[in-house]
C-alpha positions in Angstrom: 0.0 0.0 0.0 1.4 3.4 -1.0 1.6 6.3 1.4 -1.3 8.0 -0.4 -3.4 4.8 -0.3 -2.7 4.6 3.4 -4.0 8.2 3.8 -7.2 7.3 2.1 -7.6 4.2 4.1 -7.1 6.2 7.4 -9.8 8.6 6.4 -12.3 5.8 5.7 -11.5 4.1 9.1 -11.8 6.1 12.2 -10.5 9.6 11.3 -11.8 12.9 12.3 -13.5 13.4 8.9 -15.2 10.1 9.2 -16.4 11.0 12.6 -17.7 14.4 11.5 -19.5 12.8 8.5 -21.3 10.5 11.0 -22.3 13.4 13.1 -23.3 16.1 10.6 -25.3 16.4 7.4 -22.4 18.1 5.7 -18.7 18.5 6.1 -16.4 21.0 4.6 -12.9 19.7 4.0 -10.6 22.7 3.6 -6.9 23.1 2.9 -4.4 24.5 0.4 -4.3 23.7 -3.2 -2.7 20.4 -4.2 -2.6 19.0 -0.6 -4.7 16.0 -1.6 -8.3 16.9 -0.9 -9.7 15.6 -4.2 -7.6 12.5 -4.2 -8.8 11.7 -0.6 -12.5 12.6 -1.2 -13.3 11.0 -4.6 -13.1 7.4 -3.3 -15.5 8.3 -0.4 -18.4 9.4 -2.7 -20.1 7.9 -5.7 -21.2 11.4 -6.9 -18.5 14.1 -7.5 -18.8 17.6 -8.9 -16.2 20.1 -9.5 -17.6 23.6 -9.3 -14.6 25.1 -11.4 -16.0 23.1 -14.4 -19.0 24.7 -16.1 -20.0 21.2 -17.2 -20.2 19.8 -13.6 -22.2 22.9 -12.4 -24.7 22.3 -15.0 -24.8 18.4 -14.2 -25.2 19.2 -10.6 -28.1 21.4 -11.4 -29.9 18.9 -13.5 -29.3 16.0 -11.2 -30.0 17.7 -7.9 -33.5 16.2 -7.3 -32.1 12.6 -7.9 -28.9 13.4 -5.9 -30.9 14.8 -3.0 -33.1 11.5 -2.7 -30.2 9.1 -3.1 -28.2 7.7 -0.4 -24.6 8.2 -1.8 -22.2 10.8 -0.2 -22.0 13.7 -2.6 -18.6 15.4 -3.0 -18.5 19.1 -4.3 -15.1 20.3 -5.1 -14.0 23.9 -4.9 -17.4 24.7 -3.4 -16.4 28.4 -2.9 -16.7 28.8 -6.7 -20.4 28.2 -6.6 -22.1 30.2 -3.9 -25.5 29.8 -5.4 -25.4 26.2 -4.3 -25.5 26.9 -0.6 -29.2 28.0 -0.2 -30.1 24.8 -2.1 -27.9 22.7 0.2 -29.6 24.2 3.1 -33.0 23.4 1.8 -32.2 19.9 1.0 -30.5 19.2 4.4 -33.5 20.8 6.2 -36.0 18.5 4.4 -34.4 15.6 6.2 -32.3 16.7 9.3 -31.9 13.3 10.6 -29.7 12.1 7.7 -26.0 12.7 8.2 -23.0 12.3 6.0 -24.8 13.5 2.9 -22.5 16.2 1.6 -18.7 16.7 1.6 -17.6 20.1 0.3 -14.1 20.7 -0.5 -12.4 24.2 -0.5 -9.0 25.9 -1.2 -9.7 29.2 0.6 -11.5 29.5 4.0 -12.9 32.9 4.0 -14.9 32.6 0.8 -16.2 29.2 1.8 -16.9 30.0 5.4 -18.8 33.2 4.5 -21.3 31.0 2.6 -21.3 28.4 5.3 -22.1 30.9 8.1 -24.9 32.4 6.0 -26.5 29.2 4.8 -25.3 26.2 6.6 -24.7 27.2 10.3 -25.4 24.3 12.6 -25.7 21.9 9.6 -21.9 21.6 8.6 -18.7 20.8 10.4 -15.2 22.0 9.1 -12.3 19.7 8.9 -8.8 21.0 7.8 -6.6 18.8 5.6 -2.9 19.8 5.7 -0.2 18.7 3.3 1.3 15.3 4.3 2.4 15.3 7.9 4.7 13.5 10.2 1.9 11.2 11.5 1.0 10.1 7.9 4.5 9.4 6.6 6.8 6.4 7.0 10.3 6.8 8.4 12.2 7.6 5.0 9.6 10.2 4.1 9.7 11.8 7.6 13.4 12.5 7.0 12.5 14.5 3.9 9.5 16.3 5.4 11.3 19.4 6.8 13.4 19.9 3.8 10.8 19.3 1.0 7.5 20.2 2.9 4.5 18.1 2.8 3.0 18.5 -0.5 2.5 15.0 -2.0 4.1 16.1 -5.5 6.8 18.4 -4.0 9.3 15.7 -3.1 8.3 14.3 0.3 7.3 11.0 -1.1 10.0 10.3 -3.6 12.6 13.0 -3.2 11.8 14.4 -6.7 10.2 17.6 -7.7 11.9 20.1 -5.3 12.3 23.1 -5.8 10.7 23.3 -9.4 7.4 22.1 -8.1 7.3 24.6 -5.3 8.2 27.5 -7.7 5.5 26.5 -10.1 3.0 26.1 -7.3 3.7 29.7 -6.0 3.6 31.1 -9.5 0.3 29.6 -10.4 -1.2 30.9 -7.1 0.1 34.4 -7.7 -1.0 34.6 -11.3 -4.3 32.7 -11.3 -5.7 31.3 -8.0 -5.3 34.2 -5.6 -6.7 36.9 -8.1 -9.7 34.5 -8.9 -10.4 34.2 -5.1 -10.4 38.1 -4.9 -6.9 39.2 -4.0 -6.6 42.6 -5.5 -2.8 42.6 -6.2 -0.9 42.0 -9.4 1.1 38.8 -9.6 4.4 40.8 -9.5 3.3 42.3 -6.2 2.2 38.9 -4.8 5.5 37.3 -5.7 7.4 40.1 -4.1 5.3 39.8 -0.9 6.1 36.0 -0.9 9.7 36.8 -0.9 9.4 39.4 1.9 7.4 37.1 3.9 10.1 34.3 3.5 12.6 36.8 5.1 10.2 37.5 7.9 9.6 33.8 8.7 9.5 33.3 12.5 9.8 37.0 13.1 7.4 39.4 14.8 5.1 40.8 12.1 5.8 44.3 11.0 3.2 45.3 8.4 4.5 48.7 8.1 8.0 47.7 7.2 6.7 45.2 4.6 4.3 47.9 3.2 7.2 50.3 2.7 9.0 47.7 0.7 6.1 47.2 -1.6 4.9 50.8 -1.7 1.7 50.0 0.1 0.0 51.0 3.3 0.1 48.6 6.2 -3.7 48.3 6.1 -3.4 46.9 2.5 -0.5 44.5 3.4 -2.5 43.2 6.3 -5.4 42.6 4.0 -3.3 40.8 1.6 -1.7 38.6 4.3 -5.3 37.8 5.4 -5.8 36.2 1.9 -2.7 34.2 2.3 -3.6 33.0 5.7 -7.1 32.1 4.3 -5.4 30.1 1.6 -3.5 28.0 4.1 -0.1 29.4 3.0 0.8 31.4 6.2 0.2 31.2 9.9 0.2 34.3 12.1 0.8 33.1 15.7 -0.7 35.6 18.1 1.2 37.0 21.1 0.3 35.5 24.5 -1.5 38.0 26.8 -1.7 37.4 30.5 -1.0 39.2 33.9 2.7 38.5 33.9 5.3 40.1 35.9 7.0 41.4 32.9 5.7 43.6 30.0 4.9 41.4 26.9 5.1 42.2 23.3 1.8 42.3 21.3 2.9 41.5 17.8 2.1 38.1 16.2 4.9 36.0 14.5 4.4 35.0 11.0 5.4 31.5 9.6 5.1 29.8 6.2 3.1 26.8 7.0 4.9 24.5 4.6 8.7 24.4 5.1 9.3 23.4 1.3 7.6 26.5 -0.1 9.7 28.5 2.4 13.0 26.9 1.3 12.2 27.3 -2.3 11.7 31.1 -1.6 15.0 31.2 0.0 16.5 29.9 -3.3 17.6 26.4 -1.8 18.3 24.2 -4.7 18.9 20.9 -2.8 17.8 19.7 0.6 21.4 19.5 1.7 21.6 23.3 1.4 18.9 24.1 4.0 21.5 23.7 6.9 23.6 26.5 5.3 20.9 29.1 5.4 21.2 32.1 7.8 17.5 31.5 9.1 17.7 27.7 9.4 16.7 27.9 13.0 13.6 29.8 12.2 12.7 27.2 9.6 13.1 24.3 11.9 11.0 26.2 14.6 8.1 26.9 12.1 8.3 23.1 11.0 7.9 21.8 14.6 5.0 24.3 15.3 3.2 23.2 12.1 3.6 19.6 12.9 2.5 19.9 16.5 -0.6 21.9 15.7 -1.4 19.5 12.7 -1.3 16.6 15.3 -3.7 18.4 17.6 -6.0 19.0 14.6 -6.0 15.4 13.5 -6.8 14.2 17.0 -9.8 16.4 17.2 -8.3 18.3 20.2 -9.3 21.9 20.9 -6.6 24.2 21.6 -5.4 27.8 21.4 -1.8 28.6 20.3 0.3 31.7 20.9 4.0 32.7 21.4 5.6 34.9 24.2 8.2 37.5 24.1 8.9 40.0 27.0 10.2 43.4 26.7 13.5 42.3 27.9 14.0 39.5 25.3 12.7 36.3 27.0 10.9 34.1 24.7 8.7 30.9 24.5 8.2 29.7 20.8 4.8 28.1 21.3 2.3 28.3 24.1 -0.6 25.8 24.0 -3.7 26.1 26.0 -4.8 22.5 25.6 -6.6 19.8 27.7 -7.0 22.3 30.6 -3.3 22.8 30.7 -0.8 25.4 29.7 2.1 24.0 27.8 5.3 26.0 27.1 7.4 24.8 24.2 10.8 25.9 23.3 12.4 24.7 19.9 16.1 24.6 19.3 18.0 23.3 16.3 20.6 21.4 18.1 21.5 17.8 18.9 23.0 18.6 22.2 20.8 20.6 24.5 22.1 21.8 27.7 20.8 22.2 31.2 20.9 26.0 30.8 18.5 25.7 27.8 15.9 24.0 30.1 16.7 26.5 32.9 15.9 29.4 30.8 12.7 27.9 29.5 11.6 27.2 33.2 12.4 30.8 34.2 10.1 32.1 31.3 7.5 29.5 31.8 7.2 30.5 35.4 6.1 33.8 34.5 2.9 32.4 33.1 2.6 29.4 35.4 2.9 26.8 32.5 1.9 23.4 33.7 4.3 21.5 31.3 7.5 22.5 29.8 8.9 21.0 26.5 12.4 21.6 25.1 12.2 20.2 21.6 15.5 19.6 19.8 17.0 17.1 17.2 18.5 15.0 20.0 17.4 11.4 19.7 17.2 11.2 23.5 14.2 12.0 25.7 14.4 13.0 29.2 11.7 14.0 31.6 11.6 15.1 35.2 8.1 16.1 36.6 6.7 18.8 34.4 9.9 19.3 32.4 10.7 17.3 29.2 13.6 17.5 26.8 12.6 15.6 23.7 12.7 15.3 19.9 9.9 16.1 17.3 8.6 12.6 17.4 7.9 12.7 21.1 6.4 16.1 20.9 4.0 15.0 18.2 3.0 11.9 20.2 2.2 14.1 23.2 0.0 16.4 21.0 -1.7 13.6 19.2 -3.0 11.8 22.3 -6.8 11.5 22.1 -8.8 13.6 24.6 
């Protein structure tokens, strides 16, 4: 069984998506372009319609009555491209509210889709996010490639081929075609320049004014553009933690590219071996760990809130999780030889917010735990995050 076949099998047997289909009339499966939504969903439903194809939109219209009365799961791809179907979906669902698992909507940009969902399908639909291939879905040899190539199935993680050409083509098509069609009011050249600036800001506190000056735009406009990129699942803005701490805390979010392969291609990395020589390699590793930990929480169906902490005098915690009625402080370092002083600094900062558990995540193969303190690798951290509630 291939990795992709295993991913489909997991969805069909006990995954979060299957559980939501059993509990709701409709489910929206959202995620970035080319992450595998269509590949995953098509085997689940006997009826499939792609709303970016005029022929499928007509076919759905003509077959609506037959489809509504049938017992098959109906898969509607790129649902945000056909907002007119949402009132019809609501009417069809309301005609028999006891039937669950009827519709699976796929979407590549969340704001457009969720606007229609909130207006027409509130209380009738659950949202599940599909990320690119993650640590938990990959075998050992692919896990070794995941940080370097990112998780997109065609980008190199499965076979070591495609990087960085696939990533360059992917970003070019987004800038030239997809993002404008979704409503981003920027030229493709401006969008490409913004991609590059965001790659240099990866893991840093977000400064919209500075980025705006580089683009010749206001900070309001830049923030609006970044909203689109976040809604297209390209970026993550990690908010600053706010609490009654003894020290003054900064309020700016940090910005990360969600897929490390896209980030590395924007850095001009031509081969995976070149990643270690990049000046911001530590920020890349930090963003990769954060994304994999949050993906593990999502896949387990665990509710959480995530933030970062930085004090005015420079103390930092890379990731703070409010999860399972606990506060976790997670510090991420690109080293295979963590020291006691690393854990001591983490504890001093974690004490400011009363963190229940403290994790120092490195590339060391060893795991050591004493009480609330754990020094571990990414595999152990992901295992902690993916524990069922």
